[in-house]
C-alpha positions in Angstrom: 26.0 -3.7 -18.9 24.0 -1.6 -16.5 24.3 -0.4 -12.7 21.0 -2.7 -12.1 22.7 -5.6 -14.4 25.1 -5.2 -12.8 24.7 -5.5 -8.8 21.4 -8.6 -9.9 24.9 -10.7 -11.2 26.2 -9.7 -8.2 23.5 -10.8 -5.5 23.2 -13.3 -7.5 26.6 -14.9 -7.5 26.2 -14.7 -3.7 23.3 -16.3 -2.4 24.2 -19.4 -6.1 27.8 -20.2 -3.3 25.6 -20.1 -0.6 22.9 -22.9 -1.9 25.9 -24.5 -3.1 27.1 -24.6 0.7 23.9 -26.2 2.0 22.7 -22.5 3.5 19.7 -20.9 3.8 19.7 -17.3 4.3 19.2 -16.6 7.7 22.7 -19.5 8.5 24.3 -17.0 6.3 23.1 -13.5 7.1 24.1 -15.1 11.7 27.8 -16.0 9.6 27.8 -12.7 8.7 26.5 -10.7 11.8 24.1 -9.4 9.9 20.2 -9.6 9.7 18.3 -12.0 7.9 16.5 -8.4 6.0 19.6 -6.8 5.5 20.5 -9.8 3.6 18.1 -10.6 1.6 18.3 -7.3 -1.5 22.1 -8.3 -1.4 21.7 -11.1 -2.9 18.6 -9.6 -5.3 21.2 -7.1 -6.1 19.3 -3.9 -4.7 21.8 -2.1 -2.7 25.5 -1.1 -3.9 27.5 -3.2 -0.1 31.1 -2.1 0.5 33.3 -3.8 0.5 33.8 -4.7 4.0 30.6 -5.9 3.5 31.0 -8.7 0.0 34.1 -9.6 2.4 32.1 -10.5 5.9 29.5 -12.5 3.3 32.7 -14.3 1.6 34.3 -15.3 4.5 31.4 -16.5 6.1 31.1 -18.6 2.4 34.6 -19.9 2.9 35.3 -18.6 -0.9 37.4 -16.1 -2.0 35.8 -12.1 -2.8 36.2 -12.5 -6.2 33.9 -15.1 -6.5 30.9 -13.1 -6.6 32.4 -11.4 -10.3 32.2 -14.1 -12.5 29.6 -13.2 -14.6 
């Protein structure tokens, strides 16, 4: 698996978990204290985010960070 595919899968898992929780992108971004325009590229796997950003997203979704890496 190459780096782009890895980031895409992580982003896809974040997006799927958000949708499972019934949250819109704007709601998750607000809960993470970030702009929607910063969250969208994460969900699309376009950027490599920090561990702390992943922790913020996991906390907002009320899941463990490891959930992002099940693929």
